[in-house]
C-alpha positions, -999 to +999 in steps of 0.1 A: -041-121+051-034-102+083+004-097+092+003-094+127+042-091+128+042-059+107+044-026+127+011-005+126+024+024+107+033+000+078-001-015+080-017+021+077+009+027+049-006-004+030-042+009+034-033+044+020-010+026-007-043+005-017-065+034-018-042+052-042-037+022-063-076+013-062-082+049-072-099+059-042-076+089-041-063+099-077-034+120-084-040+156-072-065+142-044-063+156-009-057+127+015-077+125+049-059+146+076-036+129+101-066+132+128-094+119+106-075+090+092-063+082+129-097+085+140-110+062+112-083+036+117-084+038+155-045+046+156-025+070+173-021+103+151+017+100+157+017+063+139-004+077+111+021+111+108+049+083+106+030+066+076+024+098+057+059+110+063+070+076+045+049+088+015+063+123+015+100+110+017+091+087-013+077+116-032+041+101-036+026+133-018+029+167-017+021+188+015+008+223+011+011+236+046-019+246+065-040+230+037-033+192+035-016+167+018-022+157-016-013+127-040+016+136-060+015+135-099+028+103-112+025+088-077+001+060-089+026+045-114+056+051-091+037+032-063+026+004-086+061+000-096+072+000-061+047-024-049+054-046-080+091-050-069+083-056-034+059-085-043+084-101-067+113-099-041+093-106-008+060-121-013+062-141-045+093-163-036+076-180-008+042-184-027+063-202-055+079-225-032+047-235-015+032-241-050+064-262-058+059-282-026+023-290-034+026-296-071+007-265-081+014-252-115+007-216-127-014-229-154-036-251-128-038-218-109-048-196-138-073-223-149-089-225-115-094-187-116-114-189-148-137-213-137 
């Protein structure tokens, strides 16, 4: 589900976050350079740098000057907690309201998933 109203740097942040949570980048792994990630995503390097800066500000990555940016120890669990809180605060409430509107219960939803 694309969110066209979301700024590009946040979309890039989401891509990086998903890659860390999915294990593409483990703790201690080096992230792609700003230029490499910008080329891969067809984005402006300054926009990628802004997304990377968010991770640095949140303590999710560590920078080794002249070498690169690495996923920080404990970043996966910290990121999982942050994403869970965001989901419960921003994503789940409208989903729950829509489920209630159309008479869809969590049990039905889970039963359909198992089928």
